[in-house]
Structures are given as C-alpha cells and as structure tokens.
C-alpha positions in Angstrom: 6.3 -21.6 24.9 5.4 -18.0 23.8 3.4 -17.5 20.8 5.3 -16.8 17.5 5.0 -13.1 16.5 4.1 -12.3 12.9 3.7 -9.1 10.9 2.9 -7.8 7.4 6.4 -7.1 5.9 5.2 -5.8 2.7 2.9 -6.4 -0.3 3.2 -7.8 -3.8 2.4 -5.6 -6.7 -1.2 -6.8 -6.8 -1.6 -5.9 -3.1 -1.2 -9.5 -1.6 0.4 -9.2 1.8 3.7 -10.8 2.5 3.9 -12.1 6.1 7.0 -12.3 8.2 7.3 -14.6 11.3 9.6 -13.8 14.1 11.1 -16.8 16.0 13.1 -16.3 19.2 14.7 -18.2 22.0 16.0 -17.5 25.5 19.7 -17.3 24.2 18.9 -13.9 22.6 18.6 -15.3 19.1 16.0 -14.1 16.7 15.2 -15.4 13.2 12.8 -13.6 10.9 11.4 -15.6 7.9 8.9 -14.2 5.3 6.5 -15.9 2.9 8.0 -14.5 -0.2 10.6 -17.1 -1.2 10.4 -18.7 2.3 13.2 -16.2 2.9 15.3 -15.8 6.0 15.6 -12.0 6.3 17.2 -11.6 9.7 19.2 -13.8 12.1 20.2 -12.1 15.3 23.0 -14.0 17.1 24.9 -12.8 20.2 28.6 -12.3 20.2 31.0 -13.5 22.9 29.9 -10.5 25.1 26.2 -11.2 24.6 25.6 -8.4 22.1 23.3 -9.4 19.4 24.1 -8.9 15.7 22.4 -9.8 12.4 24.6 -12.4 10.7 22.8 -12.6 7.4 22.8 -10.1 4.5 19.5 -8.7 3.3 17.3 -5.6 3.1 15.3 -3.6 5.7 12.2 -3.3 3.5 10.4 -5.9 1.4 10.2 -3.9 -1.8 13.9 -4.5 -2.5 13.7 -8.4 -2.5 11.8 -8.9 -5.7 14.0 -6.4 -7.7 17.5 -6.3 -6.1 18.2 -9.5 -4.2 21.0 -11.9 -5.4 19.1 -14.8 -3.6 19.5 -13.3 -0.1 18.3 -15.9 2.4 15.7 -17.6 0.1 14.8 -21.2 -0.7 15.9 -22.0 -4.2 14.4 -24.7 -6.4 13.1 -26.8 -8.0 16.8 -27.4 -8.7 19.4 -25.4 -6.9 22.6 -24.5 -8.7 23.1 -25.0 -12.4 21.8 -27.4 -15.1 24.0 -27.2 -18.2 22.4 -26.2 -21.5 19.2 -25.4 -19.7 17.7 -28.7 -20.7 17.5 -32.3 -19.5 16.1 -35.7 -20.6 14.1 -37.8 -18.2 12.6 -41.1 -19.1 13.1 -40.3 -22.8 11.4 -37.0 -22.8 13.4 -33.7 -23.2 12.5 -30.7 -21.0 13.7 -27.2 -21.9 14.3 -24.7 -19.1 15.1 -21.0 -18.9 18.8 -20.2 -19.6 19.1 -17.5 -16.9 22.9 -17.8 -16.3 24.7 -17.7 -19.6 23.7 -21.0 -21.3 22.8 -22.7 -18.0 19.6 -22.8 -15.9 20.3 -21.5 -12.4 18.4 -21.9 -9.1 15.1 -22.9 -10.6 14.9 -20.3 -13.5 13.4 -16.9 -14.0 10.7 -17.4 -11.3 12.1 -20.0 -9.0 11.0 -20.8 -5.5 12.8 -17.7 -4.3 10.2 -15.5 -6.2 6.9 -17.1 -5.2 4.6 -16.6 -2.3 4.6 -19.6 0.1 1.9 -20.5 2.6 3.0 -20.4 6.2 1.8 -21.2 9.7 3.4 -21.6 13.1 4.0 -25.3 14.0 4.4 -27.0 17.4 7.9 -28.3 17.9 9.5 -29.5 21.1 12.9 -28.2 20.0 11.8 -24.6 19.8 9.7 -22.1 17.8 8.9 -23.3 14.3 7.2 -22.1 11.1 6.0 -24.5 8.3 6.2 -23.2 4.7 4.4 -25.0 1.9 4.2 -24.4 -1.9 2.7 -26.3 -4.8 4.7 -25.9 -8.0 2.4 -26.8 -10.8 3.4 -29.0 -13.7 5.2 -27.0 -16.4 6.3 -24.3 -14.1 9.8 -23.1 -15.3 9.6 -26.1 -17.7 9.7 -28.9 -15.1 7.3 -31.9 -15.3 4.8 -32.8 -12.5 3.1 -31.1 -9.7 5.6 -30.7 -6.9 4.4 -30.3 -3.3 7.2 -28.7 -1.2 7.5 -28.1 2.5 10.2 -26.4 4.5 10.1 -26.1 8.3 12.3 -23.5 9.9 12.9 -24.1 13.6 14.9 -21.9 16.0 15.9 -24.3 18.7 16.2 -23.6 22.4 19.9 -24.7 22.3 21.0 -22.2 19.5 20.4 -23.8 16.1 18.4 -22.8 13.1 17.1 -26.0 11.7 15.6 -26.5 8.1 13.7 -29.6 7.3 12.7 -30.1 3.7 10.3 -32.5 2.1 8.8 -32.8 -1.4 6.5 -35.2 -3.3 5.4 -35.3 -7.0 2.7 -36.9 -9.2 5.1 -37.4 -12.1 8.9 -38.0 -12.4 10.7 -34.7 -12.0 13.9 -33.2 -10.5 14.3 -31.6 -7.1 17.3 -30.2 -5.3 16.4 -27.6 -2.6 18.7 -25.4 -0.5 18.8 -22.1 1.5 20.8 -19.3 0.0 21.8 -17.2 3.0 24.8 -15.0 2.9 26.5 -15.2 6.4 28.8 -12.6 7.9 29.4 -13.4 11.5 31.2 -10.1 12.1 27.9 -8.4 11.0 29.9 -5.8 8.9 32.7 -5.5 6.4 33.7 -8.6 4.5 33.9 -12.3 5.3 37.5 -12.8 4.2 38.7 -13.0 7.7 36.4 -15.8 8.8 38.1 -19.0 9.6 36.5 -22.0 7.7 36.8 -25.7 8.0 35.1 -27.9 5.4 34.8 -31.7 6.1 35.3 -32.5 2.4 38.4 -34.0 0.8 36.9 -33.8 -2.8 35.1 -31.4 -5.0 33.2 -31.6 -8.3 35.5 -30.0 -11.0 33.7 -27.0 -12.6 34.1 -25.9 -16.3 34.3 -22.4 -17.5 30.6 -22.0 -17.0 30.8 -23.3 -13.4 29.0 -26.5 -14.2 30.7 -29.8 -13.3 32.8 -31.6 -15.9 31.8 -34.9 -14.2 35.2 -35.4 -12.6 35.5 -35.5 -8.8 38.9 -34.4 -7.8 40.9 -34.1 -4.4 41.2 -30.7 -2.7 44.7 -31.5 -1.5 47.2 -29.1 -2.9 44.7 -26.6 -4.2 43.3 -23.3 -2.7 40.1 -25.3 -2.2 41.5 -27.3 0.7 39.8 -26.3 4.0 40.1 -29.7 5.7 42.1 -27.8 8.3 40.9 -24.4 9.6 42.0 -21.6 7.2 41.2 -18.0 6.6 38.7 -17.6 3.8 40.6 -14.8 2.1 44.1 -16.5 2.6 44.3 -18.1 -0.8 41.4 -16.6 -2.6 43.6 -14.6 -5.0 44.8 -17.8 -6.5 41.3 -18.5 -8.0 40.7 -17.1 -11.4 36.9 -16.7 -11.0 37.1 -14.0 -8.3 36.6 -16.2 -5.4 35.0 -19.5 -4.3 32.0 -20.9 -6.1 32.6 -24.6 -5.8 30.7 -27.7 -4.8 32.4 -29.9 -2.2 31.8 -33.6 -1.7 31.1 -34.0 2.0 33.0 -36.8 3.7 30.4 -39.1 5.1 29.8 -42.8 5.8 26.1 -42.7 5.8 23.0 -40.5 5.1 22.6 -39.2 8.7 23.1 -35.6 9.8 26.9 -35.0 9.8 29.2 -32.0 10.4 29.9 -30.5 7.0 31.4 -27.0 7.8 32.6 -24.9 10.7 32.9 -21.1 10.6 34.6 -18.9 13.2 34.9 -15.2 13.3 37.6 -14.1 15.7 36.6 -10.5 16.3 33.0 -11.3 17.6 33.7 -14.9 18.8 30.8 -16.1 16.9 31.0 -19.7 15.5 28.6 -21.5 13.2 28.6 -25.3 12.5 26.7 -26.6 9.5 25.2 -30.1 9.8 23.4 -31.7 6.9 22.1 -34.9 5.4 23.0 -33.7 1.9 25.9 -35.1 -0.1 27.4 -31.7 -1.1 27.9 -28.1 0.0 28.5 -25.1 -2.2 31.0 -22.6 -0.9 30.2 -19.2 -2.4 32.2 -16.2 -1.4 29.9 -13.5 -2.7 31.9 -12.9 -5.8 29.2 -11.1 -7.6 28.1 -8.7 -4.9 28.8 -5.2 -6.4 27.9 -2.5 -4.0 24.3 -3.5 -3.2 22.9 -1.2 -0.4 21.5 -3.5 2.3 20.4 -3.3 5.8 21.0 0.0 7.7 22.6 1.5 4.6 25.4 -1.1 4.6 27.1 -1.4 1.2 27.7 -5.1 0.3 30.8 -5.2 -1.8 32.4 -8.4 -3.1 32.9 -11.0 -0.4 30.6 -9.3 2.1 29.0 -12.6 2.9 29.7 -16.3 2.7 27.1 -18.9 1.4 27.3 -22.6 2.5 24.5 -24.1 0.4 23.8 -27.7 1.3 22.7 -29.6 -1.8 23.0 -32.4 -4.2 25.7 -31.8 -6.8 25.2 -29.3 -9.6 24.0 -30.6 -13.0 23.5 -34.0 -11.5 20.9 -35.0 -14.1 23.7 -35.0 -16.7 26.2 -37.1 -14.6 24.9 -40.6 -13.8 27.7 -41.1 -11.2 26.4 -38.2 -9.1 23.7 -38.7 -6.4 20.4 -38.6 -8.2 18.0 -35.6 -8.1 15.2 -37.5 -9.7 12.1 -37.7 -7.7 9.3 -40.2 -8.6 5.7 -40.6 -7.5 5.4 -42.5 -4.2 8.9 -41.3 -3.1 9.5 -38.4 -0.6 12.4 -36.0 -0.9 13.8 -35.4 2.5 16.7 -33.4 3.8 17.8 -31.6 7.0 20.3 -28.8 7.5 21.1 -27.2 10.8 23.2 -24.1 11.5 24.3 -24.4 15.1 25.7 -21.2 16.7 28.0 -20.8 19.7 30.7 -18.4 20.9 34.4 -18.8 21.8 
C-alpha cells in the first residue's frame, strides 16, 4: 500500500505546526484529517458518474477552524452533546463544568477535544490507509475528574468506508462519550433538505426547551421525527418549532455489535452513505444554526447546508439512570466503532 501523504496545514498562535494526513483509495476517495481536533477537513467521494466531490463542510485554510468553526468535522468530548445544569455528581462528589450553551455544558466545554492538538501517526491496517490520533486529557480539564487517554483511528477502507475506532481509559472514575461532528452534504453544494434519510430508530429521547432530555423515551410514530421509512429531510421540517432537527434517536438493535443506524441518499449525485455504529444513539442535526458562514471555495453555508449524524450515548445520560451509562472507571476500556460506508445508485 502506498505511503500516507502528510502536510503542514497551518500553525497555532504559538507557532506549533498543525499536521494534516491525506488518506486515499483506488475508488477515487480521499479523506483529509488534521491534528487540531482530530478533524476531518475533507472527504472526496465520487458521484454516479465518477466525478469526485467534497461531501463535508469546512474551511480551505486552518486559521478559520479555531475561530469560526461550529464543530466542523471534529472529535468532540469528553462528553458529546449536552449535560444539563453544567454539573454532575459521581460517586458522591459534585463536578462543575463550563455552561457554554445556555445553562448546559455542550460538547466538552470551552476547550473540548475539538480545540486541542492531538498526536498522530500513520498506522498499518489491512482494510486501508489509517491514521491513529491520541490525546491525554489531564484531570481537571474542563472540570472533569481523572486523566483520560483517548485514541481515535481513522481508516479509509479499500471498499469505500470511512471507519472511526474510538478507545479511552482513565485512572479515576469519569465520564466519556465521544463522537465525530461532520456536516455532510452529498450534493456538495446548496442545502441538504433534499437528501433522502432513513433512520433505523423507532424511539427518541424527548428534549426539553434547552434540548436536553426530559428522561422520557417516546415513539417516533406519528411525528415529524419518523424516518423509519425513507423520507426527504426537508419534507416535514417546518413542523418543528426549533428550526429543524436536533434530536437523539434510540437505535433499534438487539446487541452491541456494529449495526446499520442510518441511510442517506442524494438523488442528484447518486451518492449514498450508510452509517453503521456500535453506539446506542444517533443525533440528527440539520445545521439549524448555520448562518452564512463562508466555507470552502467561497461557499456560503446557510441554515441546513449540512446534515450531522452523530453516533453517541444519549445526551445528559449522567442525570438519567435508565439511559446507557457514560461512566468510565479505572480498569475499563471505552470502545466504539462508527463507519460511514459510501456507494452510488
């Protein structure tokens, strides 16, 4: 297999270089991932006529990511999504976190995993080209207890998938819930409202006015959230009073193995993306807060320009004992796998 190309994509304010790795396969796919935030900056996927197009939102230059990015393509953590009240109690001790989304703690806080520099190196993988990203989050970072050692391996497989394998370990009880926050647009321009979406989820966690779960798990049947059969993303979006989708779905699964959670198809290009994951939940976010950000090639990203499908444990799980636990203890290993498998029709 050919060596993985790398380049200096930019520099931090103190001059530290930010490296970007370029993964490729024989299908014409290219994935670019940088050490800042372990961020997927580009993902080139051919359409039904073999023409490549970039299916993720982002910026052409590094300098925009630290200042302007609404989590484009990054790894978020320690805890993805929201923690109500920006605090939690674990083993009798209370921990206070940054309230960076109203009264809630969002995506790891003010300086989450999306805003730190990871260590990266190419890794041998029989499935395709791979890069291993590691980061040690020290005890007390953003208010969380324990040193947390995190590893995320990106692999661009020979058969057309972008595979993410996550692991983490800790020396004290702590919380962990990691995801990738890419905004997908399989048309490579315009909005994602015409994408056809299927979600293999018959239930969702009911959100309150602050978009944190009430604790109730409700059926999607009879609501605009029902994507159990293929439906156009924008078909019922006007019925939602929050400007679009920002909901955690409970994936229908019988066991913890890799299962098909979502299917996306864009009729104009013929591109299709299937999302497989070992996680119990998937957040559908329709880019409701995009507000005219100027992105790659001068493209203006308006509301709904991209679609996020964030595989995860449920939001605010630490406050809801019935939800799958996000507590990680010494001697345990956090593991999850998510694959984005691409094809054309």
